[in-house]
Residue frames as a rotation matrix with the C-alpha (Angstrom) as fourth column:
MET 1
0.007 -0.752 0.660 -57.36
0.488 -0.573 -0.658 -0.76
0.873 0.327 0.362 -108.32
LYS 2
0.366 0.187 0.912 -58.66
-0.569 -0.730 0.378 1.00
0.736 -0.657 -0.161 -105.25
LYS 3
0.999 -0.031 0.040 -57.86
-0.011 0.641 0.768 -2.08
-0.049 -0.767 0.640 -103.14
MET 4
0.425 -0.903 0.063 -54.39
0.809 0.348 -0.474 -2.11
0.406 0.252 0.878 -104.53
ARG 5
-0.032 -0.366 0.930 -53.85
-0.049 -0.929 -0.367 1.61
0.998 -0.057 0.012 -103.53
LYS 6
0.688 0.324 0.649 -55.14
-0.633 -0.168 0.755 0.94
0.354 -0.931 0.090 -100.03
LEU 7
0.898 -0.420 -0.135 -52.81
0.441 0.849 0.290 -2.06
-0.007 -0.320 0.947 -99.75
VAL 8
0.092 -0.910 0.404 -49.83
0.674 -0.241 -0.698 0.07
0.733 0.337 0.592 -100.83
VAL 9
0.139 0.052 0.989 -50.76
-0.431 -0.896 0.107 2.83
0.891 -0.441 -0.102 -98.37
VAL 10
0.929 0.239 0.283 -51.13
-0.359 0.391 0.848 0.35
0.092 -0.889 0.449 -95.51
CYS 11
0.672 -0.735 -0.088 -47.81
0.716 0.675 -0.175 -1.29
0.188 0.055 0.981 -96.42
LEU 12
-0.061 -0.660 0.748 -46.07
0.299 -0.727 -0.618 2.09
0.952 0.186 0.241 -96.54
ALA 13
0.447 0.295 0.845 -47.51
-0.640 -0.555 0.532 3.04
0.625 -0.778 -0.060 -93.17
ILE 14
0.992 -0.129 0.006 -46.28
0.095 0.757 0.646 -0.25
-0.088 -0.640 0.763 -91.63
CYS 15
0.311 -0.932 0.187 -42.81
0.813 0.159 -0.560 0.30
0.493 0.326 0.807 -93.18
MET 16
0.038 -0.268 0.963 -42.69
-0.171 -0.951 -0.258 3.84
0.985 -0.155 -0.082 -91.72
LEU 17
0.844 0.299 0.446 -43.50
-0.482 0.055 0.875 2.45
0.237 -0.953 0.191 -88.26
PHE 18
0.801 -0.592 -0.088 -40.61
0.597 0.781 0.186 0.02
-0.042 -0.202 0.979 -88.50
VAL 19
0.040 -0.805 0.591 -38.24
0.608 -0.450 -0.654 2.76
0.793 0.386 0.472 -89.65
MET 20
0.292 0.149 0.945 -39.40
-0.484 -0.829 0.280 5.12
0.825 -0.539 -0.170 -86.86
ALA 21
0.992 0.083 0.100 -38.98
-0.129 0.547 0.827 2.31
0.014 -0.833 0.553 -84.31
GLY 22
0.536 -0.843 0.038 -35.45
0.807 0.499 -0.316 1.66
0.248 0.200 0.948 -85.58
CYS 23
0.091 -0.475 0.875 -34.48
0.126 -0.866 -0.483 5.28
0.988 0.154 -0.019 -85.11
ASN 24
0.390 0.137 0.911 -35.22
-0.805 -0.429 0.410 5.04
0.447 -0.893 -0.056 -81.37
ALA 25
0.637 -0.203 -0.744 -33.31
0.273 0.962 -0.029 1.75
0.721 -0.185 0.668 -80.85
HIS 26
0.498 -0.448 0.743 -31.47
-0.841 -0.459 0.286 1.57
0.213 -0.767 -0.605 -77.59
SER 27
0.591 -0.354 -0.725 -28.67
0.223 0.935 -0.275 -0.72
0.775 0.002 0.632 -76.63
SER 28
0.553 -0.431 0.713 -26.57
-0.812 -0.471 0.345 -1.14
0.187 -0.770 -0.610 -73.55
MET 29
0.239 -0.562 -0.792 -23.78
0.151 0.827 -0.541 -3.24
0.959 0.010 0.282 -72.03
SER 30
0.675 -0.028 0.737 -22.86
-0.680 -0.410 0.607 -3.85
0.286 -0.912 -0.296 -68.44
LEU 31
-0.142 -0.758 -0.637 -20.04
0.114 0.627 -0.771 -5.27
0.983 -0.182 -0.002 -66.36
THR 32
0.895 0.392 0.212 -20.19
-0.177 -0.125 0.976 -6.06
0.409 -0.911 -0.043 -62.64
TYR 33
-0.126 -0.991 0.031 -17.16
-0.230 -0.001 -0.973 -5.58
0.965 -0.130 -0.228 -60.43
ASN 34
0.743 0.152 -0.651 -16.49
0.578 0.344 0.740 -7.15
0.336 -0.927 0.168 -57.00
VAL 35
0.408 -0.566 0.716 -14.76
-0.259 -0.824 -0.504 -4.08
0.876 0.021 -0.483 -55.52
GLU 36
-0.468 -0.727 -0.503 -12.17
0.360 0.364 -0.859 -4.36
0.807 -0.583 0.091 -52.72
THR 37
-0.697 0.248 0.673 -14.56
-0.623 -0.674 -0.397 -2.34
0.355 -0.696 0.624 -50.54
GLY 38
-0.854 0.392 0.341 -16.91
0.108 0.776 -0.622 -5.34
-0.509 -0.494 -0.705 -50.41
ASP 39
0.104 0.905 -0.412 -19.46
-0.431 -0.333 -0.839 -3.86
-0.896 0.265 0.355 -52.77
ASN 40
-0.398 -0.051 0.916 -20.55
0.773 0.519 0.365 -5.36
-0.494 0.853 -0.167 -56.08
VAL 41
-0.110 0.289 -0.951 -20.91
-0.253 -0.933 -0.254 -2.49
-0.961 0.213 0.175 -58.55
GLU 42
0.176 0.242 0.954 -22.53
0.859 0.436 -0.269 -2.79
-0.481 0.867 -0.131 -61.95
VAL 43
-0.523 -0.303 -0.797 -21.29
-0.199 -0.866 0.459 -0.41
-0.829 0.399 0.393 -64.65
GLU 44
0.183 0.637 0.749 -23.91
0.781 0.369 -0.504 -0.04
-0.598 0.677 -0.429 -67.41
LEU 45
-0.697 -0.425 -0.577 -23.19
-0.039 -0.781 0.623 1.94
-0.716 0.457 0.528 -70.58
ASP 46
0.595 0.798 -0.098 -25.70
-0.034 -0.097 -0.995 3.15
-0.803 0.595 -0.031 -73.14
THR 47
-0.393 -0.834 0.386 -23.98
0.281 0.291 0.915 1.81
-0.876 0.468 0.120 -76.26
THR 48
0.633 0.706 0.316 -26.37
0.549 -0.122 -0.827 3.38
-0.545 0.698 -0.465 -78.72
GLY 49
0.915 -0.269 -0.301 -24.42
-0.398 -0.727 -0.560 4.73
-0.069 0.632 -0.772 -81.68
GLY 50
0.635 -0.676 -0.374 -21.54
0.098 0.551 -0.829 2.29
0.766 0.490 0.417 -81.34
TRP 51
0.176 -0.581 0.795 -20.10
-0.903 -0.417 -0.105 3.13
0.393 -0.699 -0.598 -77.92
LYS 52
0.361 -0.153 -0.920 -18.29
0.110 0.986 -0.121 0.30
0.926 -0.058 0.373 -76.08
LEU 53
0.634 -0.160 0.756 -17.48
-0.773 -0.158 0.614 -0.68
0.021 -0.974 -0.224 -72.53
THR 54
0.443 -0.571 -0.691 -14.24
0.053 0.786 -0.616 -2.61
0.895 0.236 0.379 -72.00
THR 55
0.893 -0.161 0.421 -12.16
-0.443 -0.144 0.885 -3.59
-0.082 -0.976 -0.200 -69.01
GLU 56
0.397 -0.826 -0.400 -8.55
0.205 0.505 -0.838 -4.42
0.894 0.251 0.370 -68.27
ASP 57
-0.524 -0.714 -0.465 -6.81
0.558 0.125 -0.820 -4.98
0.644 -0.689 0.333 -64.90
GLY 58
-0.257 0.507 -0.822 -9.77
0.935 -0.085 -0.345 -3.62
-0.245 -0.857 -0.453 -62.92
ILE 59
-0.634 0.073 -0.770 -10.06
-0.120 -0.993 0.005 -0.41
-0.764 0.095 0.638 -64.91
PHE 60
0.085 0.707 0.702 -13.02
0.780 0.391 -0.488 0.15
-0.620 0.589 -0.518 -67.19
TYR 61
-0.841 -0.488 -0.236 -12.90
0.166 -0.646 0.745 2.07
-0.516 0.587 0.624 -70.42
ILE 62
0.386 0.922 -0.036 -15.69
0.339 -0.178 -0.924 3.97
-0.858 0.344 -0.381 -72.24
ASN 63
-0.731 -0.664 0.154 -14.91
0.325 -0.141 0.935 4.09
-0.599 0.734 0.319 -75.97
ASP 64
-0.083 0.719 -0.690 -16.81
-0.570 -0.602 -0.559 6.17
-0.817 0.347 0.460 -78.53
GLU 65
0.822 0.530 0.209 -18.04
-0.111 0.509 -0.854 5.03
-0.559 0.678 0.477 -81.95
ASN 66
0.705 -0.631 -0.324 -14.54
-0.515 -0.141 -0.846 5.57
0.488 0.763 -0.425 -83.34
GLU 67
0.679 -0.353 -0.644 -13.03
0.537 0.837 0.108 3.20
0.501 -0.419 0.757 -80.66
GLU 68
-0.315 -0.754 0.577 -11.33
-0.001 -0.608 -0.794 6.20
0.949 -0.251 0.191 -78.98
THR 69
-0.253 0.156 -0.955 -11.15
0.927 0.322 -0.193 6.05
0.278 -0.934 -0.226 -75.18
VAL 70
0.075 0.376 0.924 -13.22
0.063 -0.926 0.372 8.92
0.995 0.031 -0.093 -73.76
LEU 71
0.449 0.102 0.887 -13.35
-0.840 -0.289 0.459 7.94
0.303 -0.952 -0.044 -70.08
MET 72
-0.321 -0.505 -0.801 -11.27
0.040 0.838 -0.544 5.57
0.946 -0.207 -0.249 -67.88
GLY 73
0.398 0.557 0.729 -12.77
-0.701 -0.328 0.633 4.57
0.591 -0.763 0.260 -64.58
MET 74
-0.464 -0.502 -0.730 -11.59
0.170 0.758 -0.629 2.91
0.870 -0.416 -0.266 -61.40
PHE 75
0.662 0.745 -0.087 -13.20
0.154 -0.022 0.988 2.23
0.734 -0.667 -0.129 -58.06
ILE 76
-0.466 -0.837 0.287 -11.72
-0.086 -0.280 -0.956 3.56
0.880 -0.470 0.058 -54.82
ASP 77
-0.050 0.385 -0.922 -12.21
0.925 0.367 0.102 3.24
0.377 -0.847 -0.375 -51.04
LYS 78
0.842 0.530 -0.104 -13.06
0.513 -0.724 0.461 6.00
0.169 -0.441 -0.881 -48.59
ASP 79
0.386 -0.782 -0.489 -9.47
0.393 -0.340 0.854 6.74
-0.835 -0.522 0.176 -47.61
TYR 80
-0.557 -0.615 0.559 -8.35
0.755 -0.095 0.648 7.14
-0.345 0.783 0.517 -51.23
TYR 81
0.184 0.745 0.641 -11.43
0.849 -0.449 0.278 9.23
0.495 0.493 -0.715 -52.03
ASP 82
0.882 0.150 -0.447 -10.72
0.418 -0.686 0.595 11.57
-0.218 -0.712 -0.668 -49.13
MET 83
-0.018 -0.977 -0.214 -7.04
0.440 -0.199 0.875 11.89
-0.898 -0.078 0.434 -49.99
TYR 84
-0.484 -0.171 0.858 -7.67
0.874 -0.049 0.483 12.41
-0.041 0.984 0.173 -53.74
THR 85
0.463 0.738 0.491 -10.37
0.730 -0.632 0.260 15.07
0.502 0.238 -0.831 -53.26
ALA 86
0.762 -0.267 -0.590 -8.23
0.322 -0.634 0.703 16.90
-0.562 -0.725 -0.397 -50.63
ASN 87
-0.312 -0.941 0.132 -5.24
0.567 -0.073 0.820 16.92
-0.762 0.330 0.557 -52.98
LEU 88
-0.226 0.340 0.913 -7.41
0.919 -0.235 0.315 18.20
0.322 0.911 -0.260 -55.84
SER 89
0.765 0.644 -0.005 -8.87
0.603 -0.713 0.356 21.00
0.226 -0.276 -0.934 -53.72
MET 90
0.652 -0.564 -0.507 -5.37
0.143 -0.565 0.812 22.23
-0.745 -0.602 -0.288 -52.73
ALA 91
-0.097 -0.758 0.645 -3.50
0.813 0.314 0.491 21.76
-0.574 0.572 0.586 -56.04
GLN 92
-0.248 -0.067 -0.967 -2.55
-0.350 -0.924 0.153 24.56
-0.903 0.377 0.205 -58.36
GLY 93
-0.791 0.001 -0.612 -4.06
-0.611 0.038 0.790 24.42
0.023 0.999 -0.029 -61.83
VAL 94
-0.793 0.567 -0.223 -7.09
0.546 0.824 0.152 22.50
0.270 -0.002 -0.963 -60.54
THR 95
-0.766 0.626 0.143 -10.60
-0.641 -0.759 -0.113 23.86
0.038 -0.179 0.983 -60.58
MET 96
-0.670 0.669 0.323 -13.88
0.460 0.715 -0.527 22.29
-0.583 -0.204 -0.786 -59.51
LEU 97
-0.955 0.296 -0.008 -16.25
-0.169 -0.520 0.837 22.89
0.244 0.801 0.547 -62.42
GLU 98
-0.031 0.993 -0.118 -19.36
-0.615 0.074 0.785 21.19
0.788 0.097 0.609 -61.07
GLU 99
-0.977 -0.113 0.183 -20.72
-0.214 0.589 -0.779 19.44
-0.019 -0.800 -0.599 -58.03
SER 100
-0.130 0.963 -0.238 -23.93
-0.954 -0.055 0.296 17.41
0.272 0.265 0.925 -58.36
GLU 101
-0.424 0.140 0.895 -25.75
-0.332 0.896 -0.297 14.10
-0.843 -0.423 -0.333 -58.08
SER 102
-0.081 0.415 -0.906 -26.66
-0.992 0.053 0.112 11.84
0.094 0.908 0.407 -60.93
LYS 103
0.474 0.367 -0.800 -28.23
-0.457 0.880 0.133 8.35
0.753 0.302 0.585 -60.86
GLY 104
0.977 0.033 -0.211 -27.10
0.156 0.566 0.809 7.55
0.146 -0.823 0.548 -57.33
LEU 105
0.114 -0.992 -0.052 -23.64
0.968 0.123 -0.217 9.09
0.222 -0.026 0.975 -57.65
ASP 106
0.923 0.018 -0.384 -22.64
0.158 -0.928 0.337 12.26
-0.351 -0.372 -0.860 -55.70
TYR 107
0.256 -0.843 0.473 -19.80
0.965 0.253 -0.071 13.70
-0.059 0.474 0.878 -57.73
ALA 108
0.501 -0.240 -0.831 -17.58
-0.117 -0.971 0.209 16.64
-0.857 -0.007 -0.515 -58.48
LEU 109
0.777 -0.299 0.555 -16.11
0.619 0.195 -0.761 17.44
0.119 0.934 0.336 -61.86
TRP 110
0.471 -0.704 -0.532 -12.55
0.095 -0.559 0.824 18.68
-0.877 -0.439 -0.197 -61.63
GLU 111
0.943 -0.296 0.149 -10.46
0.108 -0.150 -0.983 20.28
0.314 0.943 -0.109 -64.38
ILE 112
0.522 -0.848 -0.094 -6.73
0.322 0.094 0.942 19.60
-0.790 -0.522 0.322 -64.04
VAL 113
0.982 -0.190 -0.023 -4.57
-0.108 -0.449 -0.887 21.84
0.158 0.873 -0.461 -66.25
GLY 114
0.438 -0.896 0.071 -1.00
0.547 0.329 0.770 20.76
-0.713 -0.298 0.634 -66.87
THR 115
-0.291 -0.647 -0.704 1.68
-0.213 -0.674 0.707 22.20
-0.933 0.356 0.058 -69.13
ASP 116
-0.891 -0.119 -0.438 0.53
-0.448 0.069 0.892 20.24
-0.076 0.990 -0.115 -72.19
ILE 117
-0.696 0.642 -0.323 -2.72
0.437 0.734 0.520 18.62
0.571 0.221 -0.791 -71.14
VAL 118
-0.474 0.652 0.592 -6.11
-0.864 -0.473 -0.171 19.18
0.169 -0.593 0.788 -69.64
GLU 119
-0.829 0.232 -0.508 -7.62
0.253 0.967 0.028 16.32
0.498 -0.105 -0.861 -67.76
LEU 120
-0.146 0.843 0.518 -11.19
-0.823 -0.394 0.409 16.16
0.549 -0.367 0.751 -66.51
ASP 121
-0.897 -0.171 -0.408 -11.91
0.074 0.851 -0.519 13.96
0.436 -0.496 -0.751 -63.52
TYR 122
0.261 0.941 0.217 -15.37
-0.542 -0.044 0.840 12.98
0.799 -0.337 0.498 -62.31
VAL 123
-0.830 -0.489 -0.269 -14.78
-0.045 0.539 -0.841 11.96
0.556 -0.686 -0.469 -58.71
GLY 124
-0.039 0.964 0.263 -17.79
-0.730 -0.207 0.651 10.52
0.682 -0.167 0.712 -57.00
TRP 125
-0.914 -0.101 0.393 -19.23
-0.368 0.614 -0.698 8.43
-0.171 -0.783 -0.598 -54.20
LEU 126
-0.556 0.729 -0.398 -21.96
0.013 0.487 0.873 5.84
0.831 0.480 -0.281 -54.81
THR 127
-0.110 0.660 0.743 -24.99
-0.875 -0.419 0.242 6.37
0.471 -0.623 0.624 -52.59
ASP 128
0.652 0.435 0.622 -25.39
-0.734 0.567 0.373 3.89
-0.190 -0.700 0.689 -49.74
SER 129
0.845 -0.444 -0.299 -22.11
0.204 0.783 -0.587 2.19
0.495 0.435 0.752 -50.44
ASN 130
0.635 -0.751 -0.184 -18.46
0.250 -0.026 0.968 1.85
-0.731 -0.660 0.171 -49.40
THR 131
-0.078 -0.604 0.793 -17.24
0.889 0.318 0.329 2.73
-0.452 0.731 0.512 -52.87
GLY 132
0.338 0.050 -0.940 -16.11
-0.257 -0.956 -0.144 5.81
-0.905 0.290 -0.311 -54.74
VAL 133
0.478 -0.161 0.863 -15.14
0.808 0.466 -0.361 6.14
-0.344 0.870 0.353 -58.40
ILE 134
-0.111 -0.491 -0.864 -12.76
-0.224 -0.835 0.503 8.25
-0.968 0.250 -0.018 -60.48
LEU 135
0.544 0.288 0.788 -13.66
0.728 0.306 -0.614 8.73
-0.417 0.908 -0.043 -64.14
ALA 136
-0.095 -0.727 -0.680 -10.80
0.048 -0.686 0.726 10.46
-0.994 0.036 0.100 -66.03
SER 137
0.666 0.319 0.675 -10.91
0.683 0.106 -0.723 12.01
-0.302 0.942 -0.147 -69.50
MET 138
-0.464 -0.829 -0.313 -8.48
0.479 -0.531 0.698 13.78
-0.745 0.174 0.644 -71.74
GLU 139
-0.381 0.450 0.808 -11.29
0.873 -0.111 0.474 14.87
0.303 0.886 -0.351 -74.05
SER 140
-0.725 0.195 0.660 -13.23
-0.157 -0.981 0.117 18.12
0.670 -0.019 0.742 -74.12
LYS 141
-0.840 0.443 0.313 -15.78
-0.374 -0.056 -0.926 18.84
-0.393 -0.895 0.213 -71.45
GLU 142
0.037 0.906 -0.421 -18.65
-0.984 -0.041 -0.175 18.20
-0.176 0.420 0.890 -73.91
VAL 143
-0.005 -0.132 -0.991 -17.31
-0.552 0.827 -0.107 14.85
0.834 0.547 -0.077 -75.07
ALA 144
-0.913 -0.378 -0.152 -16.48
-0.063 0.499 -0.864 13.75
0.403 -0.779 -0.480 -71.47
LYS 145
-0.613 0.746 0.262 -19.96
-0.623 -0.252 -0.740 14.77
-0.486 -0.617 0.619 -70.29
ASP 146
0.195 0.657 -0.728 -21.66
-0.929 0.361 0.078 12.80
0.314 0.661 0.681 -73.14
ALA 147
-0.330 -0.393 -0.858 -19.73
-0.157 0.919 -0.360 9.73
0.931 0.016 -0.365 -72.00
PHE 148
-0.986 -0.069 0.150 -20.45
-0.151 0.009 -0.988 10.37
0.067 -0.998 -0.020 -68.33
GLU 149
-0.326 0.943 0.073 -24.18
-0.880 -0.275 -0.388 10.70
-0.346 -0.191 0.919 -69.00
ARG 150
0.125 0.316 -0.940 -24.17
-0.715 0.686 0.136 7.30
0.688 0.655 0.312 -70.76
ILE 151
-0.663 -0.515 -0.543 -22.98
0.008 0.721 -0.693 5.52
0.749 -0.464 -0.474 -67.60
THR 152
0.520 0.726 0.450 -25.08
-0.613 -0.049 0.788 4.15
0.594 -0.686 0.419 -64.76
LEU 153
-0.663 -0.709 -0.242 -23.31
-0.269 0.526 -0.807 2.80
0.699 -0.470 -0.539 -61.66
THR 154
0.424 0.885 0.193 -25.40
-0.644 0.144 0.751 0.57
0.637 -0.443 0.631 -59.42
VAL 155
-0.668 -0.554 0.496 -24.48
-0.743 0.465 -0.481 -1.14
0.036 -0.690 -0.723 -56.15
GLN 156
-0.218 0.538 -0.814 -25.85
-0.312 0.752 0.581 -4.67
0.925 0.380 0.004 -56.29
C-alpha cells in the first residue's frame, strides 16, 4: 500500500511537470523578404496564443488569436523613410508618442488622428542596413504595442 502511494505521488509530480512545461510553451513563425534595398530581412513573430504572420503583395500582416489584423508592415528605402518621417513631423493631428530602440530597430511611434480614425505607425530603421519599416495599426496603443513586441526583424 505504501509503495502504491509513493507511485501515485511520483506520477502526480511528473504530470505536474508536464502541465507546467506546457504553460510556458513558445511558438514562432518567420518569413524572409528580399527587399528592394538589397537586404534580406527576416520577420519573426512570437505566435504563442494563436497569433499569425501572413503576407500578401510584399506587405506582412500580424493577426491576433481572433484572426484580426493588428499590424500591417512594409519595408521602405532611405528616401521614403526620410520623406515619410518629415511629413509626419510637420503634419497636423500627428504626435510622436515614443522614440526608442528595440531588437536592432531604431523607431518612433507616431499617432495620426483623423476625423474618424486614429492610426498608430511604428516607423523604424534596421541597424546596419539599407532598410526601414512602417508598421501601421488601427488598434489601441496597448494592442499595437503587444503586437510590436512580438516581432523581431533581422537583416540576414
